OpenMM code with the backbone's topology and positions (N, CA, C; nanometers):
from openmm import Vec3, app, unit

residues = "MET ARG LEU MET LEU ILE LYS ASP THR PRO PHE GLY ARG ILE HIS ARG THR LEU ASN TYR GLY ILE ALA VAL SER ARG ASP THR THR THR ARG SER ARG ILE ARG TRP SER ALA ASP THR LYS THR MET TYR PHE ASP GLY ARG ALA LEU VAL LEU LYS ASP LEU VAL ALA PHE ILE HIS GLU LEU LEU ASN VAL ALA GLU ALA THR MET ALA LYS HIS LEU LEU PHE GLN VAL ASP GLU ASP VAL PRO GLU PHE ASP LEU GLU VAL THR ASP ASN PRO SER ASN HIS ASP ALA GLY TYR TYR PHE GLY LEU ARG GLU PRO ASP ALA TRP ASN LYS ALA ARG VAL ARG MET VAL GLN ARG ILE ARG LYS ALA LYS VAL GLU SER GLU TRP PHE GLU HIS MET VAL ASP ALA MET GLU ILE SER GLU ALA ALA LYS ASP GLU TYR ALA ASN TRP ASP GLU GLN PHE ARG GLU LEU LEU ALA LEU LEU MET MET PHE THR CYS GLY LEU SER GLU ARG GLY THR GLU MET THR SER LEU ARG".split()
positions = [
    Vec3(-4.3315, -7.1750, 11.1757),
    Vec3(-4.3762, -7.0591, 11.1124),
    Vec3(-4.4889, -7.0716, 11.0039),
    Vec3(-4.5889, -6.9992, 11.0193),
    Vec3(-4.7156, -6.9944, 10.9547),
    Vec3(-4.6879, -6.9145, 10.7894),
    Vec3(-4.7573, -6.9862, 10.6964),
    Vec3(-4.7103, -6.9147, 10.5641),
    Vec3(-4.8384, -6.8164, 10.5693),
    Vec3(-4.8304, -6.7189, 10.5467),
    Vec3(-4.9403, -6.6253, 10.4997),
    Vec3(-4.9834, -6.6041, 10.3914),
    Vec3(-5.0989, -6.6076, 10.3431),
    Vec3(-5.1329, -6.5607, 10.2116),
    Vec3(-5.1842, -6.4363, 10.1995),
    Vec3(-5.1639, -6.3843, 10.0794),
    Vec3(-5.1718, -6.2652, 10.0430),
    Vec3(-5.3399, -6.2143, 10.0337),
    Vec3(-5.3861, -6.1567, 10.1327),
    Vec3(-5.5350, -6.1358, 10.1239),
    Vec3(-5.5538, -6.0646, 10.0049),
    Vec3(-5.6944, -6.0266, 9.9735),
    Vec3(-5.6957, -5.9775, 9.8367),
    Vec3(-5.7256, -5.8068, 9.8827),
    Vec3(-5.6060, -5.7561, 9.8539),
    Vec3(-5.5766, -5.6190, 9.8799),
    Vec3(-5.5826, -5.5539, 9.7272),
    Vec3(-5.6156, -5.4218, 9.7186),
    Vec3(-5.5889, -5.3422, 9.5703),
    Vec3(-5.4652, -5.3897, 9.5317),
    Vec3(-5.3642, -5.3767, 9.5837),
    Vec3(-5.2419, -5.4153, 9.5216),
    Vec3(-5.1950, -5.5365, 9.4716),
    Vec3(-5.2635, -5.6473, 9.5694),
    Vec3(-5.2560, -5.7891, 9.5450),
    Vec3(-5.3099, -5.8228, 9.4202),
    Vec3(-5.4430, -5.7522, 9.4166),
    Vec3(-5.5496, -5.7614, 9.2807),
    Vec3(-5.4924, -5.7189, 9.1589),
    Vec3(-5.3963, -5.5948, 9.1561),
    Vec3(-5.3695, -5.5158, 9.0438),
    Vec3(-5.2343, -5.6305, 9.0124),
    Vec3(-5.1694, -5.6673, 9.0807),
    Vec3(-5.0357, -5.7418, 9.0674),
    Vec3(-5.0968, -5.9030, 8.9857),
    Vec3(-5.1897, -5.9458, 9.0397),
    Vec3(-5.2142, -6.0503, 8.9663),
    Vec3(-5.2981, -6.0299, 8.8402),
    Vec3(-5.3733, -5.9478, 8.8289),
    Vec3(-5.4361, -5.9135, 8.7117),
    Vec3(-5.3242, -5.8905, 8.5840),
    Vec3(-5.1871, -5.8104, 8.6284),
    Vec3(-5.0684, -5.7577, 8.5487),
    Vec3(-5.0027, -5.8821, 8.5143),
    Vec3(-4.9987, -5.9787, 8.5998),
    Vec3(-4.9295, -6.0972, 8.5806),
    Vec3(-5.0171, -6.2189, 8.4599),
    Vec3(-5.1231, -6.1775, 8.4748),
    Vec3(-5.2405, -6.2662, 8.4214),
    Vec3(-5.2210, -6.2101, 8.2737),
    Vec3(-5.2251, -6.1044, 8.2543),
    Vec3(-5.2245, -6.0293, 8.1337),
    Vec3(-5.0851, -6.0626, 8.0626),
    Vec3(-4.9958, -6.0667, 8.0968),
    Vec3(-4.8647, -6.0559, 8.0522),
    Vec3(-4.8389, -6.2207, 8.0088),
    Vec3(-4.9082, -6.3075, 8.1087),
    Vec3(-4.8960, -6.4807, 8.0399),
    Vec3(-5.0087, -6.4485, 7.9249),
    Vec3(-5.1169, -6.4350, 7.9168),
    Vec3(-5.2138, -6.4560, 7.8029),
    Vec3(-5.1207, -6.3711, 7.6823),
    Vec3(-5.0669, -6.2712, 7.6945),
    Vec3(-5.0323, -6.1890, 7.5763),
    Vec3(-4.9218, -6.2820, 7.5091),
    Vec3(-4.8160, -6.3480, 7.5952),
    Vec3(-4.7394, -6.4582, 7.5322),
    Vec3(-4.7925, -6.5209, 7.4436),
    Vec3(-4.9153, -6.5983, 7.4749),
    Vec3(-4.9636, -6.6918, 7.3830),
    Vec3(-5.0513, -6.6574, 7.2986),
    Vec3(-5.0506, -6.5141, 7.2890),
    Vec3(-5.1693, -6.4729, 7.1691),
    Vec3(-5.0894, -6.4070, 7.0795),
    Vec3(-5.1425, -6.4202, 6.9312),
    Vec3(-5.0845, -6.3482, 6.8417),
    Vec3(-5.1758, -6.2522, 6.7574),
    Vec3(-5.1445, -6.1131, 6.6997),
    Vec3(-5.2601, -6.0381, 6.6627),
    Vec3(-5.2596, -6.0474, 6.5276),
    Vec3(-5.3315, -6.0140, 6.4593),
    Vec3(-5.3559, -6.0092, 6.3071),
    Vec3(-5.2646, -5.8606, 6.2791),
    Vec3(-5.1999, -5.8969, 6.1460),
    Vec3(-5.0960, -5.7980, 6.1166),
    Vec3(-5.1724, -5.6847, 6.0464),
    Vec3(-5.1604, -5.5529, 6.0829),
    Vec3(-5.2310, -5.4235, 6.0834),
    Vec3(-5.1646, -5.3494, 5.9428),
    Vec3(-5.0326, -5.4293, 5.8700),
    Vec3(-4.9649, -5.3832, 5.7690),
    Vec3(-4.9503, -5.5134, 5.6700),
    Vec3(-4.9993, -5.4935, 5.5275),
    Vec3(-4.9815, -5.5733, 5.4371),
    Vec3(-4.9444, -5.4946, 5.2868),
    Vec3(-4.8737, -5.5719, 5.1947),
    Vec3(-4.8154, -5.4913, 5.0930),
    Vec3(-4.9297, -5.5700, 4.9796),
    Vec3(-4.9077, -5.5072, 4.8675),
    Vec3(-4.9869, -5.5445, 4.7336),
    Vec3(-4.8520, -5.6207, 4.6715),
    Vec3(-4.9332, -5.7014, 4.5673),
    Vec3(-4.8351, -5.8153, 4.4877),
    Vec3(-4.6890, -5.7549, 4.4202),
    Vec3(-4.7492, -5.6470, 4.4035),
    Vec3(-4.6130, -5.5409, 4.3230),
    Vec3(-4.5215, -5.4833, 4.4101),
    Vec3(-4.5625, -5.5149, 4.5287),
    Vec3(-4.4712, -5.4030, 4.6733),
    Vec3(-4.4685, -5.2588, 4.6322),
    Vec3(-4.5569, -5.2010, 4.5670),
    Vec3(-4.5281, -5.0812, 4.5305),
    Vec3(-4.6647, -5.0016, 4.6446),
    Vec3(-4.7246, -5.0757, 4.6776),
    Vec3(-4.8604, -5.0142, 4.7931),
    Vec3(-4.8440, -5.0844, 4.9192),
    Vec3(-4.8538, -4.9745, 5.0076),
    Vec3(-4.8523, -5.0883, 5.1390),
    Vec3(-5.0066, -5.0370, 5.1730),
    Vec3(-5.0964, -5.1297, 5.2777),
    Vec3(-5.2043, -5.0834, 5.3363),
    Vec3(-5.1871, -5.1318, 5.4866),
    Vec3(-5.2226, -5.0172, 5.5272),
    Vec3(-5.2170, -5.0235, 5.6789),
    Vec3(-5.3956, -4.9821, 5.7479),
    Vec3(-5.4383, -5.1347, 5.7882),
    Vec3(-5.5596, -5.0964, 5.8415),
    Vec3(-5.6683, -5.0708, 5.7294),
    Vec3(-5.6238, -5.1207, 5.6077),
    Vec3(-5.7302, -5.1276, 5.4961),
    Vec3(-5.6901, -4.9966, 5.4221),
    Vec3(-5.6337, -4.9296, 5.4609),
    Vec3(-5.5846, -4.7843, 5.3719),
    Vec3(-5.4492, -4.8186, 5.2959),
    Vec3(-5.4855, -4.7376, 5.1976),
    Vec3(-5.3638, -4.7755, 5.1023),
    Vec3(-5.2537, -4.6601, 5.0797),
    Vec3(-5.1302, -4.6707, 5.0870),
    Vec3(-5.0317, -4.5652, 5.0576),
    Vec3(-4.9679, -4.6378, 4.9544),
    Vec3(-4.9282, -4.5394, 4.8830),
    Vec3(-4.8628, -4.5665, 4.7384),
    Vec3(-4.7295, -4.5326, 4.7537),
    Vec3(-4.6264, -4.6057, 4.7818),
    Vec3(-4.4933, -4.5312, 4.7993),
    Vec3(-4.4534, -4.4265, 4.7226),
    Vec3(-4.4673, -4.4355, 4.5834),
    Vec3(-4.4194, -4.3215, 4.5110),
    Vec3(-4.4581, -4.1955, 4.5310),
    Vec3(-4.6083, -4.2071, 4.5936),
    Vec3(-4.6769, -4.0702, 4.6201),
    Vec3(-4.6232, -4.0381, 4.7910),
    Vec3(-4.5771, -4.1043, 4.8586),
    Vec3(-4.5212, -4.0594, 4.9602),
    Vec3(-4.3644, -4.0023, 4.9472),
    Vec3(-4.2810, -4.0571, 4.8734),
    Vec3(-4.1362, -4.0122, 4.8520),
    Vec3(-4.1778, -3.8770, 4.7833),
    Vec3(-4.2864, -3.8767, 4.7001),
    Vec3(-4.2968, -3.7409, 4.6287),
    Vec3(-4.3329, -3.6205, 4.7454),
    Vec3(-4.3895, -3.6826, 4.8349),
    Vec3(-4.4644, -3.5958, 4.9272),
    Vec3(-4.3170, -3.5651, 5.0184),
    Vec3(-4.2297, -3.6216, 5.0692),
    Vec3(-4.1159, -3.5924, 5.1261),
    Vec3(-4.0446, -3.5321, 5.0388),
    Vec3(-4.0144, -3.5207, 4.9183),
    Vec3(-3.9220, -3.4230, 4.8522),
    Vec3(-4.0288, -3.2762, 4.8598),
    Vec3(-4.1331, -3.2863, 4.8094),
    Vec3(-4.2234, -3.1324, 4.8315),
    Vec3(-4.2098, -3.0979, 4.9680),
    Vec3(-4.1970, -3.1566, 5.0805),
    Vec3(-4.1558, -3.1364, 5.2217),
    Vec3(-4.0473, -3.0676, 5.2291),
    Vec3(-3.9377, -3.1104, 5.1761),
    Vec3(-3.8136, -3.0875, 5.1798),
    Vec3(-3.7694, -2.9380, 5.0979),
    Vec3(-3.8485, -2.9530, 4.9801),
    Vec3(-3.7927, -2.8345, 4.9030),
    Vec3(-3.8762, -2.7207, 4.9674),
    Vec3(-3.9749, -2.6977, 5.0483),
    Vec3(-4.0340, -2.6140, 5.1276),
    Vec3(-3.9805, -2.5822, 5.2633),
    Vec3(-3.8872, -2.6733, 5.2865),
    Vec3(-3.8135, -2.6323, 5.4165),
    Vec3(-3.6968, -2.5400, 5.3768),
    Vec3(-3.6336, -2.6093, 5.2430),
    Vec3(-3.5108, -2.5572, 5.2211),
    Vec3(-3.5713, -2.4217, 5.1650),
    Vec3(-3.7037, -2.3897, 5.1108),
    Vec3(-3.7114, -2.2433, 5.0785),
    Vec3(-3.7406, -2.1461, 5.1881),
    Vec3(-3.7988, -2.2023, 5.2819),
    Vec3(-3.8280, -2.1447, 5.3764),
    Vec3(-3.6913, -2.0925, 5.4518),
    Vec3(-3.6123, -2.1746, 5.4632),
    Vec3(-3.4735, -2.1487, 5.5299),
    Vec3(-3.4075, -2.0679, 5.4609),
    Vec3(-3.3926, -2.0946, 5.3378),
    Vec3(-3.3135, -1.9712, 5.2705),
    Vec3(-3.3577, -1.8520, 5.2520),
    Vec3(-3.5160, -1.8465, 5.2262),
    Vec3(-3.5574, -1.6943, 5.2148),
    Vec3(-3.5911, -1.6424, 5.3466),
    Vec3(-3.6650, -1.7318, 5.4419),
    Vec3(-3.7018, -1.6439, 5.5453),
    Vec3(-3.6160, -1.6381, 5.7021),
    Vec3(-3.5032, -1.7534, 5.6740),
    Vec3(-3.4414, -1.7682, 5.7993),
    Vec3(-3.2801, -1.6951, 5.7553),
    Vec3(-3.2577, -1.7134, 5.6477),
    Vec3(-3.0938, -1.7148, 5.5890),
    Vec3(-3.0825, -1.5753, 5.5092),
    Vec3(-3.1901, -1.5247, 5.4480),
    Vec3(-3.2192, -1.4085, 5.3711),
    Vec3(-3.1327, -1.4154, 5.2420),
    Vec3(-3.1638, -1.5346, 5.1688),
    Vec3(-3.0836, -1.5482, 5.0398),
    Vec3(-3.1702, -1.5139, 4.9400),
    Vec3(-3.1929, -1.4065, 4.8674),
    Vec3(-3.2716, -1.4006, 4.7595),
    Vec3(-3.2642, -1.4649, 4.6364),
    Vec3(-3.1309, -1.4324, 4.6022),
    Vec3(-3.1461, -1.5273, 4.4660),
    Vec3(-3.0550, -1.6710, 4.4606),
    Vec3(-3.0301, -1.7138, 4.5889),
    Vec3(-2.9203, -1.8170, 4.6030),
    Vec3(-3.0161, -1.9366, 4.6847),
    Vec3(-2.9358, -2.0510, 4.6459),
    Vec3(-2.9948, -2.1561, 4.7145),
    Vec3(-2.9502, -2.1806, 4.8595),
    Vec3(-2.9690, -2.2732, 4.9494),
    Vec3(-2.9238, -2.3011, 5.0515),
    Vec3(-2.7499, -2.3169, 5.0426),
    Vec3(-2.6687, -2.2871, 5.1354),
    Vec3(-2.5591, -2.2641, 5.0952),
    Vec3(-2.5085, -2.4344, 5.1112),
    Vec3(-2.4097, -2.4695, 5.0477),
    Vec3(-2.3385, -2.6130, 5.0760),
    Vec3(-2.2754, -2.5708, 5.2141),
    Vec3(-2.2486, -2.7077, 5.2840),
    Vec3(-2.1883, -2.6816, 5.3983),
    Vec3(-2.0988, -2.8534, 5.4424),
    Vec3(-2.0023, -2.8575, 5.5279),
    Vec3(-1.9399, -2.9602, 5.5506),
    Vec3(-2.0102, -3.0497, 5.6444),
    Vec3(-2.0484, -3.1892, 5.6369),
    Vec3(-2.1322, -3.2825, 5.7271),
    Vec3(-2.0427, -3.3092, 5.8193),
    Vec3(-1.8831, -3.3192, 5.7804),
    Vec3(-1.8018, -3.4114, 5.8847),
    Vec3(-1.7419, -3.3124, 5.9637),
    Vec3(-1.7911, -3.1769, 5.9974),
    Vec3(-1.7493, -3.0920, 6.1079),
    Vec3(-1.8029, -3.1220, 6.2284),
    Vec3(-1.6715, -3.1594, 6.3089),
    Vec3(-1.7240, -3.1611, 6.4479),
    Vec3(-1.6943, -3.0512, 6.5414),
    Vec3(-1.7651, -3.0437, 6.6471),
    Vec3(-1.6867, -2.9366, 6.7734),
    Vec3(-1.5720, -3.0227, 6.8328),
    Vec3(-1.5297, -2.9095, 6.8730),
    Vec3(-1.3709, -2.9232, 6.9426),
    Vec3(-1.4309, -2.8738, 7.1189),
    Vec3(-1.4730, -2.9638, 7.1850),
    Vec3(-1.5257, -2.9186, 7.3467),
    Vec3(-1.3982, -2.8521, 7.4097),
    Vec3(-1.2967, -2.8955, 7.3907),
    Vec3(-1.1823, -2.7935, 7.4501),
    Vec3(-1.1311, -2.6747, 7.4422),
    Vec3(-1.1866, -2.6310, 7.3174),
    Vec3(-1.1562, -2.4910, 7.2694),
    Vec3(-1.2694, -2.3949, 7.3431),
    Vec3(-1.2039, -2.2993, 7.4085),
    Vec3(-1.3040, -2.2258, 7.5098),
    Vec3(-1.2397, -2.0548, 7.4664),
    Vec3(-1.1994, -2.0441, 7.3312),
    Vec3(-1.2059, -1.9287, 7.3139),
    Vec3(-1.3144, -1.8343, 7.2981),
    Vec3(-1.3168, -1.7281, 7.3099),
    Vec3(-1.4727, -1.6382, 7.2569),
    Vec3(-1.4562, -1.6179, 7.1192),
    Vec3(-1.5621, -1.6043, 7.0926),
    Vec3(-1.5878, -1.5995, 6.9615),
    Vec3(-1.5778, -1.7036, 6.8742),
    Vec3(-1.5339, -1.7939, 6.9198),
    Vec3(-1.4947, -1.9409, 6.8081),
    Vec3(-1.6193, -2.0004, 6.7541),
    Vec3(-1.6430, -2.0459, 6.6515),
    Vec3(-1.7706, -2.0960, 6.6242),
    Vec3(-1.7009, -2.2377, 6.5629),
    Vec3(-1.7312, -2.3678, 6.5873),
    Vec3(-1.7060, -2.4509, 6.5369),
    Vec3(-1.7102, -2.4916, 6.3978),
    Vec3(-1.8337, -2.4378, 6.3270),
    Vec3(-1.8974, -2.4672, 6.2239),
    Vec3(-1.8037, -2.3950, 6.1274),
    Vec3(-1.7451, -2.2740, 6.1555),
    Vec3(-1.6736, -2.2291, 6.0627),
    Vec3(-1.5377, -2.2165, 6.0716),
    Vec3(-1.4618, -2.3019, 6.2018),
    Vec3(-1.3388, -2.3030, 6.2107),
    Vec3(-1.2571, -2.1803, 6.2155),
    Vec3(-1.2847, -2.0806, 6.2754),
    Vec3(-1.2341, -1.9846, 6.2413),
    Vec3(-1.2606, -1.8559, 6.3724),
    Vec3(-1.1685, -1.7824, 6.4312),
    Vec3(-1.1968, -1.7102, 6.5107),
    Vec3(-1.2898, -1.5454, 6.4892),
    Vec3(-1.3546, -1.5043, 6.5961),
    Vec3(-1.4137, -1.3894, 6.5233),
    Vec3(-1.5602, -1.4401, 6.4534),
    Vec3(-1.5970, -1.5537, 6.4444),
    Vec3(-1.7116, -1.6054, 6.3664),
    Vec3(-1.8479, -1.5339, 6.4115),
    Vec3(-1.8478, -1.5073, 6.5294),
    Vec3(-2.0091, -1.4571, 6.5476),
    Vec3(-2.0290, -1.3545, 6.4797),
    Vec3(-1.8794, -1.2316, 6.4552),
    Vec3(-1.9088, -1.0876, 6.4310),
    Vec3(-1.9393, -1.1229, 6.2659),
    Vec3(-1.8613, -1.2175, 6.2146),
    Vec3(-1.8249, -1.1887, 6.0723),
    Vec3(-1.9658, -1.2657, 6.0239),
    Vec3(-2.0329, -1.3841, 6.1096),
    Vec3(-2.1925, -1.3795, 6.0622),
    Vec3(-2.2893, -1.2724, 6.0839),
    Vec3(-2.2759, -1.2167, 6.1941),
    Vec3(-2.3815, -1.0886, 6.2074),
    Vec3(-2.3558, -0.9893, 6.0832),
    Vec3(-2.2030, -0.9594, 6.0458),
    Vec3(-2.2344, -0.8795, 5.9384),
    Vec3(-2.2838, -0.9703, 5.7795),
    Vec3(-2.2442, -1.0670, 5.7770),
    Vec3(-2.3256, -1.1467, 5.6559),
    Vec3(-2.4629, -1.1323, 5.6579),
    Vec3(-2.5157, -1.1682, 5.7902),
    Vec3(-2.6751, -1.1441, 5.7935),
    Vec3(-2.7370, -1.0152, 5.7542),
    Vec3(-2.6556, -0.8870, 5.8035),
    Vec3(-2.6967, -0.7636, 5.7596),
    Vec3(-2.6678, -0.7212, 5.6090),
    Vec3(-2.6004, -0.7847, 5.5732),
    Vec3(-2.5662, -0.7637, 5.4208),
    Vec3(-2.6985, -0.8560, 5.3204),
    Vec3(-2.7065, -0.9669, 5.3865),
    Vec3(-2.8418, -1.0617, 5.3268),
    Vec3(-2.9818, -0.9508, 5.3301),
    Vec3(-3.0076, -0.8959, 5.4713),
    Vec3(-3.1157, -0.8490, 5.4740),
    Vec3(-3.0980, -0.7300, 5.3874),
    Vec3(-3.0147, -0.6568, 5.3763),
    Vec3(-3.0007, -0.5279, 5.2701),
    Vec3(-3.0190, -0.5873, 5.1554),
    Vec3(-2.9657, -0.6917, 5.1165),
    Vec3(-2.9682, -0.7539, 4.9708),
    Vec3(-3.1266, -0.7739, 4.9545),
    Vec3(-3.1852, -0.8440, 5.0491),
    Vec3(-3.3277, -0.8622, 5.0452),
    Vec3(-3.4118, -0.7611, 5.0354),
    Vec3(-3.3666, -0.6392, 5.0698),
    Vec3(-3.4718, -0.5204, 5.0817),
    Vec3(-3.5863, -0.5051, 5.1959),
    Vec3(-3.5068, -0.6114, 5.3081),
    Vec3(-3.6204, -0.5988, 5.4375),
    Vec3(-3.5543, -0.4723, 5.5141),
    Vec3(-3.4416, -0.4146, 5.5117),
    Vec3(-3.3950, -0.3243, 5.5895),
    Vec3(-3.5019, -0.2176, 5.6892),
    Vec3(-3.5579, -0.1646, 5.6243),
    Vec3(-3.6425, -0.1034, 5.6721),
    Vec3(-3.7489, -0.1582, 5.7361),
    Vec3(-3.8328, -0.2367, 5.7343),
    Vec3(-3.8984, -0.3252, 5.7860),
    Vec3(-3.8490, -0.3879, 5.9050),
    Vec3(-3.7118, -0.4478, 5.8963),
    Vec3(-3.6440, -0.5162, 6.0114),
    Vec3(-3.5805, -0.4144, 6.1382),
    Vec3(-3.5313, -0.2699, 6.0877),
    Vec3(-3.4268, -0.2036, 6.1947),
    Vec3(-3.4944, -0.1274, 6.2140),
    Vec3(-3.4855, -0.0394, 6.3385),
    Vec3(-3.5333, 0.0882, 6.3745),
    Vec3(-3.4051, 0.1652, 6.3779),
    Vec3(-3.4202, 0.2497, 6.3340),
    Vec3(-3.2727, 0.3537, 6.3290),
    Vec3(-3.3004, 0.4625, 6.4696),
    Vec3(-3.2377, 0.4580, 6.5468),
    Vec3(-3.1937, 0.5359, 6.6824),
    Vec3(-3.1202, 0.6345, 6.6565),
    Vec3(-3.0674, 0.7158, 6.7393),
    Vec3(-2.9838, 0.8279, 6.7178),
    Vec3(-2.8512, 0.7800, 6.6514),
    Vec3(-2.7913, 0.6916, 6.7349),
    Vec3(-2.6575, 0.6361, 6.7551),
    Vec3(-2.6544, 0.4898, 6.6801),
    Vec3(-2.7720, 0.4188, 6.6842),
    Vec3(-2.7580, 0.2853, 6.6394),
    Vec3(-2.8984, 0.2371, 6.5638),
    Vec3(-2.8837, 0.1080, 6.5468),
    Vec3(-2.9947, 0.0496, 6.5028),
    Vec3(-3.0097, -0.0501, 6.5819),
    Vec3(-3.1429, -0.0779, 6.5880),
    Vec3(-3.2001, -0.1985, 6.6492),
    Vec3(-3.3069, -0.2855, 6.5745),
    Vec3(-3.3279, -0.4156, 6.5951),
    Vec3(-3.3717, -0.4976, 6.5028),
    Vec3(-3.5426, -0.4914, 6.6012),
    Vec3(-3.6578, -0.4410, 6.5026),
    Vec3(-3.8155, -0.4545, 6.5482),
    Vec3(-3.8574, -0.5424, 6.6189),
    Vec3(-3.9287, -0.5273, 6.7411),
    Vec3(-4.0039, -0.6381, 6.7825),
    Vec3(-4.0983, -0.7274, 6.6860),
    Vec3(-4.1602, -0.6664, 6.6100),
    Vec3(-4.2271, -0.7015, 6.4731),
    Vec3(-4.1500, -0.7951, 6.4292),
    Vec3(-4.0118, -0.7669, 6.3593),
    Vec3(-3.9390, -0.8370, 6.2730),
    Vec3(-3.8494, -0.9717, 6.3634),
    Vec3(-3.8450, -0.9359, 6.5041),
    Vec3(-3.8043, -1.0593, 6.6093),
    Vec3(-3.9440, -1.1527, 6.6146),
    Vec3(-4.0614, -1.1341, 6.6077),
    Vec3(-4.1651, -1.1943, 6.6066),
    Vec3(-4.1833, -1.2868, 6.4736),
    Vec3(-4.1336, -1.2186, 6.3743),
    Vec3(-4.2187, -1.2793, 6.2515),
    Vec3(-4.0706, -1.3799, 6.2172),
    Vec3(-3.9341, -1.3558, 6.2439),
    Vec3(-3.8363, -1.4356, 6.2432),
    Vec3(-3.8800, -1.5598, 6.3215),
    Vec3(-3.8895, -1.5806, 6.4620),
    Vec3(-3.9450, -1.6646, 6.5398),
    Vec3(-4.0323, -1.7344, 6.4858),
    Vec3(-4.1537, -1.7202, 6.4153),
    Vec3(-4.2563, -1.7435, 6.3716),
    Vec3(-4.1908, -1.8599, 6.2256),
    Vec3(-4.1166, -1.7829, 6.1526),
    Vec3(-4.0601, -1.8652, 6.0250),
    Vec3(-4.0012, -1.9744, 6.0944),
    Vec3(-3.8763, -1.9613, 6.2118),
    Vec3(-3.8003, -2.0427, 6.2899),
    Vec3(-3.9074, -2.1661, 6.3253),
    Vec3(-4.0003, -2.1550, 6.3829),
    Vec3(-4.0899, -2.2556, 6.4532),
    Vec3(-4.1429, -2.3031, 6.3047),
    Vec3(-4.2045, -2.2468, 6.2248),
    Vec3(-4.2514, -2.3464, 6.1076),
    Vec3(-4.1657, -2.3824, 6.0161),
    Vec3(-4.0362, -2.3684, 6.0550),
    Vec3(-3.8944, -2.4498, 5.9830),
    Vec3(-3.9071, -2.5680, 6.0525),
    Vec3(-3.8695, -2.5755, 6.2086),
    Vec3(-3.8744, -2.6490, 6.2830),
    Vec3(-3.9708, -2.7702, 6.2760),
    Vec3(-4.0821, -2.7107, 6.2508),
    Vec3(-4.2055, -2.8210, 6.2414),
    Vec3(-4.1695, -2.9166, 6.1195),
    Vec3(-4.1469, -2.8381, 6.0243),
    Vec3(-4.1108, -2.9078, 5.8688),
    Vec3(-3.9848, -3.0046, 5.9043),
    Vec3(-3.9121, -2.9658, 5.9706),
    Vec3(-3.7620, -3.0192, 5.9961),
    Vec3(-3.8106, -3.1822, 6.0735),
    Vec3(-3.8938, -3.1672, 6.1876),
    Vec3(-3.9403, -3.2970, 6.2618),
    Vec3(-3.9938, -3.3678, 6.1749),
    Vec3(-4.0840, -3.3127, 6.0885),
    Vec3(-4.1807, -3.4265, 6.0093),
    Vec3(-4.0775, -3.4738, 5.9229),
    Vec3(-3.9854, -3.4167, 5.8335),
    Vec3(-3.8853, -3.4889, 5.7603),
    Vec3(-3.7977, -3.5844, 5.8466),
    Vec3(-3.7371, -3.5466, 5.9901),
    Vec3(-3.6705, -3.6566, 6.0461),
    Vec3(-3.7659, -3.7659, 6.0806),
    Vec3(-3.8662, -3.7605, 6.1093),
    Vec3(-3.9618, -3.8547, 6.1193),
    Vec3(-3.9817, -3.9556, 5.9875),
    Vec3(-3.9726, -3.8950, 5.8862),
    Vec3(-3.9826, -3.9722, 5.7657),
    Vec3(-3.8694, -4.0389, 5.7174),
    Vec3(-3.7695, -3.9644, 5.7031),
    Vec3(-3.6529, -4.0148, 5.6600),
    Vec3(-3.5692, -4.1053, 5.7520),
    Vec3(-3.5499, -4.0728, 5.8877),
    Vec3(-3.4410, -4.1160, 5.9348),
    Vec3(-3.5090, -4.2616, 6.0276),
    Vec3(-3.6469, -4.3080, 6.0045),
    Vec3(-3.6766, -4.4465, 6.1065),
    Vec3(-3.7525, -4.3858, 6.2036),
    Vec3(-3.7954, -4.4511, 6.3234),
    Vec3(-3.8366, -4.4382, 6.4606),
    Vec3(-3.7988, -4.3029, 6.4874),
    Vec3(-3.8990, -4.2479, 6.5852),
    Vec3(-3.8804, -4.1008, 6.5721),
    Vec3(-3.8167, -4.1068, 6.7418),
    Vec3(-3.7689, -4.0116, 6.7852),
    Vec3(-3.7076, -4.0347, 6.9095),
    Vec3(-3.8090, -4.0169, 7.0036),
    Vec3(-3.7835, -4.0301, 7.1356),
    Vec3(-3.8839, -4.0175, 7.2682),
    Vec3(-3.9099, -3.8617, 7.2837),
    Vec3(-4.0431, -3.8756, 7.3256),
    Vec3(-4.0792, -3.7009, 7.3703),
    Vec3(-3.9845, -3.6116, 7.4439),
    Vec3(-3.8830, -3.6605, 7.5162),
    Vec3(-3.7797, -3.5662, 7.5402),
    Vec3(-3.6972, -3.5275, 7.4383),
    Vec3(-3.6448, -3.6029, 7.3185),
    Vec3(-3.5658, -3.5857, 7.2543),
    Vec3(-3.6601, -3.4457, 7.1473),
    Vec3(-3.7870, -3.4834, 7.1221),
    Vec3(-3.8216, -3.4273, 7.0259),
    Vec3(-3.8793, -3.3033, 7.0836),
    Vec3(-3.8801, -3.2752, 7.2065),
    Vec3(-3.9560, -3.1217, 7.2388),
    Vec3(-3.8419, -3.0230, 7.2375),
    Vec3(-3.6915, -3.0644, 7.2329),
    Vec3(-3.5989, -2.9629, 7.2213),
    Vec3(-3.6371, -2.9030, 7.0672),
    Vec3(-3.6541, -3.0153, 6.9909),
    Vec3(-3.7035, -2.9267, 6.8374),
    Vec3(-3.8217, -2.8315, 6.8617),
    Vec3(-3.8947, -2.8834, 6.9304),
    Vec3(-4.0325, -2.7839, 6.9514),
    Vec3(-4.0090, -2.6648, 6.9796),
] * unit.nanometer
topology = app.Topology()
chain = topology.addChain("A")
for resn in residues:
    res = topology.addResidue(resn, chain)
    for name in ("N", "CA", "C"):
        topology.addAtom(name, app.Element.getBySymbol(name[0]), res)
């Protein structure tokens, strides 16, 4: 049986080039793009300085803006801060009761949340801007829905930045697009 050599096909050429690149990269080291100052308070990335104290201050400022956006424009809390909540709450996937919301651990939570939001909107005195009064009912105006959606998008962008700064490496694009 004769041994056939792979001719110089496009696939063969690409395959050999990739293998050559892998072999070369194993034996090569690159210069470090990051270095630290002697006092370890400043990081240099490609020669550009980043003072860690300034980065921490920026993250705190970004967090304050995100909390204020959520409290004022998404939760309509006029004089209050973001409410405290229990981070240990977990969902019970076996509970299929209609109206059950695992965050509140009580039945009919959706209706209670709606009532609470309407009360907050009234307290924030934006009711006339938000609701269109019909003969027998009230509906949220399209302009109010659009404004709320814009604030929600802005809040999610801030949240994505905060996650990237505080939680280590960011997720792959597929995970991040759900936040988008």
